[in-house]
C-alpha positions in Angstrom: 30.7 -22.4 -16.2 28.1 -24.8 -17.6 27.3 -25.9 -13.9 26.6 -22.5 -12.9 24.2 -21.5 -15.8 22.3 -25.1 -14.8 22.2 -23.7 -11.2 21.2 -20.3 -12.1 18.5 -22.2 -14.2 17.3 -24.3 -11.7 16.6 -21.2 -9.4 14.4 -19.8 -11.7 12.7 -22.6 -12.5 12.1 -23.1 -8.6 10.8 -19.1 -8.6 8.6 -19.6 -11.3 6.8 -22.6 -9.8 7.1 -21.0 -6.2 4.7 -18.1 -7.4 0.7 -19.5 -6.8 -1.6 -18.8 -9.9 -3.7 -15.9 -9.3 -7.2 -16.2 -7.5 -8.1 -12.8 -9.0 -9.6 -12.3 -5.8 -9.5 -8.5 -4.4 -9.2 -8.2 -0.6 -10.7 -5.3 1.4 -10.0 -4.7 5.5 -13.0 -3.2 6.9 -11.6 -0.9 9.9 -15.5 -0.7 11.9 -16.6 -4.3 10.8 -13.4 -6.1 11.9 -13.5 -8.0 8.5 -11.9 -8.7 5.1 -14.2 -8.5 2.0 -13.2 -10.9 -0.6 -13.9 -10.0 -4.4 -14.1 -12.2 -7.4 -12.6 -9.3 -9.7 -13.8 -11.6 -12.5 -17.4 -11.3 -11.7 -17.5 -8.0 -9.3 -19.4 -10.0 -6.5 -18.6 -10.5 -3.3 -17.5 -14.0 -2.7 -17.2 -14.0 1.2 -16.7 -12.2 4.2 -13.6 -13.3 6.8 -13.8 -12.1 10.5 -10.2 -11.5 10.5 -9.9 -9.1 14.3 -10.3 -5.9 15.7 -9.4 -2.8 13.3 -8.2 -4.1 10.4 -6.4 -1.3 7.9 -2.9 -1.9 6.3 -3.5 -5.0 4.0 -0.7 -6.5 1.7 0.5 -9.8 0.0 3.7 -12.1 0.6 5.9 -12.0 -3.0 4.5 -15.2 -4.1 1.2 -14.3 -3.5 0.4 -17.1 -1.3 -0.2 -15.4 2.1 -2.0 -12.3 2.6 -1.2 -10.0 5.8 -3.8 -7.8 7.7 -2.8 -5.3 10.2 -4.9 -5.2 13.4 -4.4 -1.9 15.1 -6.2 -2.8 18.3 -4.5 -6.4 18.8 -1.2 -5.1 17.9 -1.0 -7.9 15.5 -0.8 -9.0 11.6 -3.0 -11.9 10.6 -1.9 -14.4 8.0 -4.4 -15.6 5.6 -3.8 -18.6 3.0 -4.9 -16.6 -0.1 -6.0 -19.7 -2.3 -8.6 -21.1 0.7 -9.2 -18.1 2.8 -7.9 -20.1 6.2 -6.6 -17.7 8.6 -3.5 -19.4 9.4 -2.5 -17.0 12.7 -1.3 -14.3 13.8 2.0 -12.5 14.2 3.0 -9.8 17.0 3.4 -6.4 15.5 3.9 -3.8 18.3 1.9 -1.0 19.2 -0.8 -0.3 16.9 0.6 -1.6 13.5 -1.4 0.8 11.1 0.6 0.6 7.5 3.0 -1.7 6.0 4.9 -3.2 2.8 6.6 -6.7 2.0 9.8 -6.3 1.4 11.5 -8.5 -1.6 12.8 -11.1 0.7 9.4 -11.6 2.5 9.9 -9.7 5.7 7.4 -6.8 6.8 8.1 -3.3 7.5 5.3 -1.4 9.5 4.5 1.3 11.1 3.7 1.5 15.2 1.6 4.9 15.0 1.6 5.4 19.0 5.1 4.6 19.5 7.3 6.7 16.7 8.6 3.8 15.2 8.7 1.3 12.4 8.9 -2.3 13.1 10.6 -5.2 10.9 9.1 -8.5 11.2 10.1 -12.0 10.0 6.8 -13.7 9.3 8.9 -17.1 8.8 9.8 -16.9 12.6 7.0 -14.7 13.9 9.7 -12.3 15.8 10.2 -8.4 15.5 13.7 -8.7 14.3 14.2 -4.7 14.1 12.8 -1.5 15.5 13.7 2.0 14.1 12.7 5.4 15.6 10.9 7.4 13.4 8.9 10.8 13.6 5.5 11.1 15.4 2.4 9.0 14.2 4.1 7.2 11.6 1.6 6.3 8.8 2.8 5.5 5.0 5.4 2.7 4.1 6.9 1.8 1.0 9.6 -0.8 0.2 12.0 0.0 -2.8 11.7 -2.2 -5.8 15.0 -3.8 -4.8 14.7 -3.8 -1.4 17.7 -1.4 -0.6 15.7 1.1 1.4 12.0 2.0 2.9 10.6 5.0 3.2 8.2 5.8 6.1 6.1 9.1 6.3 5.7 10.6 10.0 2.3 12.6 10.3 3.0 15.0 13.1 6.6 15.6 12.1 5.8 16.4 8.8 8.5 14.0 7.4 9.7 11.3 5.1 12.3 9.2 6.6 14.6 6.7 4.3 15.7 3.7 6.0 19.1 1.6 4.8 17.4 -2.0 5.3 21.2 -2.8 5.4 21.9 -1.7 9.1 18.1 -0.7 9.4 19.3 3.0 10.1 17.5 6.4 9.1 19.8 7.8 6.6 17.8 11.0 6.0 14.5 13.1 6.7 13.1 15.1 4.5 10.5 18.0 5.4 7.4 17.7 3.2 3.7 19.6 3.6 1.7 18.8 6.3 0.4 15.4 7.5 2.0 13.5 4.8 0.1 9.9 4.5 1.0 7.8 0.8 4.1 6.9 -0.5 4.9 5.2 -3.9 8.0 4.3 -5.9 8.6 4.2 -9.5 9.5 0.9 -11.2 13.2 1.3 -10.6 13.1 3.0 -7.4 14.5 6.0 -8.7 11.7 8.3 -7.8 9.2 8.4 -4.9 6.1 10.1 -4.4 4.5 11.5 -1.4 0.8 12.6 -0.9 0.3 15.5 2.4 -3.3 15.3 3.2 -3.7 18.7 5.0 -1.0 20.0 3.1 -3.4 19.5 -0.2 0.2 18.3 -1.7 1.9 15.8 -3.6 5.4 15.7 -4.0 8.6 13.8 -6.3 11.5 13.1 -4.5 14.5 12.1 -5.9 15.9 9.0 -4.3 19.4 9.3 -4.8 19.6 12.9 -4.0 17.3 12.6 -1.4 15.7 15.8 -2.4 12.4 16.8 -3.4 12.4 17.7 -7.1 8.6 18.6 -7.9 5.5 19.1 -5.9 1.9 20.9 -6.6 -1.0 21.7 -4.7 -4.1 19.8 -6.1 -6.9 21.8 -6.9 -9.7 20.3 -5.9 -12.5 21.6 -3.6 -12.1 19.3 -0.4 -9.1 17.3 -1.5 -7.0 15.5 1.4 -4.7 13.2 -0.4 -4.4 9.9 0.6 -3.1 6.6 -0.9 -0.9 6.7 -4.3 -0.4 4.1 -7.1 1.1 4.4 -10.4 0.5 3.2 -13.6 3.1 0.0 -15.1 4.3 2.5 -17.5 5.3 4.9 -14.9 3.4 7.7 -16.9 0.4 8.3 -14.7 -0.3 8.9 -10.6 -3.5 7.8 -9.3 -4.5 9.6 -6.1 -7.2 9.2 -3.7 -8.5 12.7 -2.3 -10.3 11.8 1.1 -13.4 14.0 1.2 -13.1 15.0 -2.4 -14.5 11.8 -3.3 -12.3 11.5 -6.2 -9.1 9.9 -7.7 -6.8 12.7 -8.9 -5.3 11.2 -12.2 -1.7 12.9 -12.7 1.2 13.3 -14.8 3.5 11.4 -13.1 6.4 13.5 -14.5 4.8 17.1 -14.3 2.3 16.2 -11.6 -0.3 18.1 -14.0 -4.0 17.3 -13.1 -5.1 15.3 -16.1 -8.5 14.5 -15.0 -10.4 13.0 -12.3 -12.7 10.0 -11.8 -15.7 10.2 -9.1 -16.0 7.4 -6.7 -17.9 6.7 -3.1 -17.3 9.1 -0.1 -14.5 9.7 1.6 -12.2 7.3 -0.9 -9.1 6.2 1.0 -7.1 3.2 -0.2 -6.3 2.3 -3.7 -5.0 -0.7 -6.0 -4.6 -1.0 -9.4 -4.8 -4.5 -11.8 -1.4 -5.7 -12.8 -2.2 -4.7 -16.4 -3.0 -1.1 -15.2 -6.7 -1.4 -16.6 -8.6 -1.1 -13.5 -8.1 1.1 -10.5 -10.1 -0.3 -7.2 -10.7 2.3 -4.5 -12.1 1.9 -0.9 -14.5 4.4 0.3 -14.8 4.7 3.7 -18.0 6.6 4.3 -19.7 4.9 1.4 -19.1 1.1 2.6 -18.3 0.4 -1.1 -15.3 -0.3 -3.4 -15.4 1.7 -6.6 -14.3 0.1 -9.9 -12.8 2.4 -12.0 -11.7 2.1 -15.9 -8.6 3.8 -16.2 -8.9 4.0 -19.7 -12.3 6.5 -19.6 -11.4 7.6 -16.2 -15.0 6.3 -15.1 -16.1 4.3 -12.2 -18.1 1.3 -13.5 -18.9 -0.4 -10.8 -19.8 -0.2 -7.0 -19.5 -3.1 -4.8 -21.1 -2.8 -1.1 -18.5 -4.3 1.7 -18.4 -3.7 5.2 -18.3 -0.9 7.7 -15.7 2.0 6.8 -13.5 -0.2 4.4 -9.7 1.0 4.5 -7.1 -0.8 2.5 -6.7 -3.0 -0.3 -4.7 -6.0 -2.1 -5.2 -7.6 -4.9 -3.8 -11.0 -6.3 -4.1 -10.8 -10.1 
């Protein structure tokens, strides 16, 4: 018993040491500049710009935050960047037109291949695509549950959320949602999932165990086109970007009541929240900026110029 306890304790220490010290860098994909902007969030200044490849969109970090992944839609690849040194480490084959992805706790990447109506699973250690799963037409959003047991994928033209079991990589449920679903987010224990629908101008809550929608609302904002979803650390507040409305909708995560809004740049797309929940960052496509939103006041306190048509965001904090 003592040996087992010592072994488990050693695993915890190894895990802790494997986690990289935060760089406090915000990474922004610029779809039409073919670059990634690197912002120091402590100063709000642009640190550098990386020439990354053709049409970067989806972006995310490895579980240990040592590697940044960037989906290059026109190259059918995922670029890898060392978060600390900003060295481009190479590119992984990613199937046709990779757009959005999420990273599993085991390090594998689950991504949507928009033109092929499928989701792919990449092992970044081997550089191989290890699974391909057929989904609906024009897959877009991807979200891995906190425990890694399931993955959700939205299909824009089929108007569905697909639930994929990661044990056998099979679709176990298809949930019909409003027109053109985009963003996805899980709550902290994975019991609930949220989905935004761009054309339907709707956000819905899915009971993951029951595999059904338990709440949905139409967003009462002019020109609203719901996109990215981010939950506060306490699971009480849902932040949603609204595209042409140029606002972040701030919703009660339980009732979906619209509590307030934050004015940001034009054609707001991606969003990411600081670890402590105090700051929300948004990618504003037509403004070519990132907005820095103070969540306590629901006000944008800074606009940072980046490349052309910023799309996605990843934060190492």
